Each structure stands twice: as structure tokens, then as C-alpha cells.
N, C-alpha and C positions, 0 to 999 in steps of 0.2 A: 504493499501499500505505498502511495508516495505522500512527502512531506515538503510543506511549503516554510522557510523563516519568513515570520510575518511580522513587522511591529516587534519583533525581540524576541517572536513566540517561534518554538515548534510546531503545527499545526498537522495534525496527519487529517488527507482526503483521500475521497474516493470520487473520478469522475465516470460516470457510466454513459454511454449511450450514442447514439451520434448529435452531429450539430441539431439544436432545440429546434420543434414546429415554430415558424410562424418567425426564425430569427432568433429566436430565445432559450435561456438555459433553465432548469428550473433549480431550484438551489433549499434543500428541506434541512431543517436546524434544529438540534434535537434537545427534546426535553431535560431538566437539570441532571438527572443520573441514568440515561442514556449514550448512548455510543453508536456508530457507526451504522454497524449491524444491527442495530432496531429495528430500520427503517429496508432490511432487505425487499419485504411481501410489498412494500408499496412504490420500494427503487425498480425494483422487477417489473413490476406493475408499470410501469411509469414510462421503462423503457421500452418494453411490449409495445408501447403507443406511437413508438416513434422518436422520443422527448431524449432530450442528454441533460441528466441528472449529477447534479455535488452534492456530496454530504460531507461534513465535515465532523470533529471534536472541536466544541469551542477548547481557548486552551483550559487549562486545569481538568477536561475531562477526561478519560481512560486513555486514548492514546497520544494524545495530545499531551504539548509540554505543563509542568506542573510545575509550583512555587514560581509562578512568575503574577502573580496577584499584586496588589487588588484588582478583583474581577469588578466589572461594569458593564450591564446589559449595554450600554452607549458604547465601549471597548468593544465586545462582539461586536458589532455594526462593523466599525472600525474593521478590524480585524477580517471580517466579510470581505469589505470594498478591495480591502488593498490585498487579500488571496485571488478572488472573481480579477484583480489587475494584472495577477502575476497571470494566470492562468488565460487571459486574453478573453474574461467574460464581457461586454461592456452593459448587458443589464440580464437580468431572470425574473423569471416569477417567482414570489421569496415566499414558503412555505412556511410554519414554523408551529410544533405544537408545544403547549405551556412556557414554560420557560424561554422557549425560542421561539415560541410567537410574538412575546412580550417581545426580545430579541429583535424580531422582523416589523414589531412594532416602531420600533428606534432607527430601525434600518432604515424605513418607509419614511420618515421626519428629513433623514441628516442626508437620505441619499436618493431623493426622487428620480433622478435620469438613470438609474441602475434598476431602481424598482418599475419593470413591465407591470407587474401584477401582486398581491399582496393574499396572503389565506395565513389565516392563525388560526389555531383549534385548540381549545380548553385552555383559553387565555384570558388574562386580566390587564385593565388599565391603573389599577389597585388594589390592596389589600386590605380584609377590615379585619378586627381580629381575630374571627375564626380561622380564615384561613395563617394568619403572622403565627396562633397559638402551632395550628400543625408543622409550620416550616420549623418554628424554631423549636416542636419538640421531633423531630425528625435530626434536624443541627444536632443535639441536646445527643438522641441515641446514636449518631455516626462517631461521632467522640469518644461515645462509650463503649460499646459493642456490636460487632457488625451482625453478631444473627438477630440482636434487639434492635439494630435497626430495619435493618430487613422486614421484618415482623410488624415494626411500627407502621409501615409505606404501606402494605398492599391491600389497605381497606379503606384508603386513599385514593388507591389506585386502580384500583378495581370493582368489579361487580360481583355480586355475589354469586351470579349464575357460573361465569367464569372462577370466581376462585374456587367453587363446590366440583365445578369439571376439569381441573389442572391442578389437582395436589402434590401428584408426581414433580409436573415443571417448576408448579414454584419452590420444591422442595429441594429441588437441582439448582434454579437460580439460587438460592440460601446460603446451599455449600460452596457455589461459584461467586457469590459476597462475600461470604467468612474466609475468602482466599485471596483477598483483594490486599493490595500494602497498604499499609496507616495512611502513605502519601494522598490515596485515594479519598481517604474518608477525611481527611484534614480540605482538602480541595474543596469535595461536597459543601463543607461547612461553610469556606468564603463563597462558595456558587450560593448559600442559601440566602450571606447576605449581601449581596450583590441585588438580588430580588428584594429582600427584607427594605429594601428602601426606592423600590419603583414609585414613580411619580410620575405616570403617563395620563391617567384625568386631568381632561381639561387643556388638553396638547394635542391632541388629533386634529381638528380640525383640519388644516393644510395636505393631509393625505390625499391627494389627487388621483391612486389608481387603483381599476378596479380590483373591488377589497371582498373576499368572504370570509364570512365568518363564522365556525363551526362549534357547536359543545352537544357530550356525549349525553344522552337521557340521563343515564345513573350515574353520572360526577358529582361525588358530593363535594371535591374540593374545589372545579371551578366551573362550574353551573350555570346556565341556562339567565340568573341573573345577571352576573359579569358579564356574558358574551353580548344581552341585549346592551346594556351600559354601552359598553365600547364601540358594539357597531351606530348608535346613535349619534356616537359624534361623529363620522367618516361621512361623509353624503353618497350616496347611492350604493351604501356596503349592502352586500347578501347578505340572508341569516340561514343556517341549514343547522338540520338536527340528525344524528346520529343515533341511532333506536340502539337499545341491547347491552350497550354499551360502559365502565366504568370512564375515568381519566383517560387511561393510559389506551386510547383507542390506537395508535396507531400498532398496536403489540396485540390487544383485544378483537380488534376488527379491522385488519389493516386492509381488506379486500372493499370494504364499503367505503372506507376513507379514497381510500384510492380510486373509484369507482369517481366518488364527488367530487375529487379533486381536477378529476380528466373533463367532468363535464365542467367545470368552472373553468379552465385552462381554454378550452376548445372556446366559451362565449369571450372570452375575455379580449382570450387573440381576435376576432372579429373587429375590434375595435368599439364596441359599440356599450363593452361594459354592463355588469349584472343591474338590474332593477330592483330594486330594495323590496324586501318583503319578509310579513312578522312570519 
């Protein structure tokens, strides 16, 4: 997997597929505990439709350089812009889930000419006390014990149906999590700090790119009310819901997410942009 030196940090990335449909590539931005591989089913579906897809781990995440903080949503956006420049990508359809969606919003504000369209999944423009408490709890568990940390995020990230049907898979993921080095958990805690100072509410009006805002039906972390609040600030933003999934929709229902994104990308490429719908 290639890597690029970007603003003083070594970032691992993956560029899949041919030149993008309509001249634009697609960028997929990770949730806070994700890595490039977690996008694989979505990436494969988009590549199969003829698109070129760029994924990368943010600085501080699994494959990219550690201990180059402090981290910030804006800093991640600046890293992406620099990475795109290195790869010769002038503009892209910017798609992010959760933490990655919040980075995508910062990117669209800072680099409008590089943002062909924007899709944010299970993301927020602010954090209420419940969300803050959840993230602070994750941070404390990450610094205390890997198994306790993984168990602390399960219910927040997946639906009850997914948990009940995937106990063996989740147990394997727990074992993998427990094997990670201490540095991963320290960096995760710093990424939490970057999220906890989020201040996007009231700032999104300048975004002019065609925009899709998505929430998962059973997301108890960053659900419908957050998505509606976010979309209300972006002119013409389209709202969509993916049924039957918890927060980690890119892993729980990747096929449904890929199909929704593909439809949006085709619509955005016409130049008409999506129309608002509730």
C-alpha cells in the first residue's frame, strides 16, 4: 500500500479504479476508529461502477504516522487537499462517515474548488452532552484497557440485530483490538479530543456543492436529529435514511450505502444537484 509524506506526516493511502466518472474521483473518509480496509465493500462497489476511489488513514490512525498531533478536523482536511495535489486530483466527490463526515464538512468549507460533491453519513455539526459523554467514555476506556474499550463502543456503533447475528465476528474483532499497540489507543484518545471541540454549527451556509446527508435508522450516537440540523444549513441538501443499521453503516450495511452513494453521485454529476427532501 503506497504512502505519501503530507505536511510532515506519512499517510498511507489506496487509489483504486480508473479515472472517475465525469472527470472526478471519489474520496472516502474514515470514521474515528476505522482504517482503509473497513471501506472495502463500498470501495469495490464504486470501482465496479467505473469510479476511481481514494481512501487513506488520517494521521494518527491505523496505517498512517502516529504521534504527529495535536490533531484537528481542519488539519485532516488540509492533509487531504495536499494528498490530492500530490496525486494530481484536482477535485473529487468527498464522502465521509461520522468523524470522516465532519472532516468532509471542513474540507468543503476550506476547499470548495476541490469539492465536486459532498456526502456525509452519520455525522454532526455539534455535539450535545450525551454525545460528549459517550466520546469521553470511549477515550477513558481506550487509555485504560483495550477489551473494555472495544466492549464500550459496540452498543453505540451497531444495531441490536447486527450484534445478535455477529457474535463470533465481533469476538474476533475484539481479539484483534486487544493486539493493537498502546500507541494506537493514545492516538485514538487524541482524535477524540479533535472531535470534542467541533464547532461547525452555524458555519455551513457557504457550502455550495451538491450535498447528501445520510443517517442510519438505528443510530443512537449521531442519529436523525443531528442530520436534519446539519442539512438545514446547506442549501439544497438532500436527506436520506438507511434502514436497519446502527451507526457503523459502512460495515453493517455497506451494500445499501454504496447503492445510495452511487445514485447520488450520478445525480450530482448531471450538474443539476439534488433537491431537498425530508
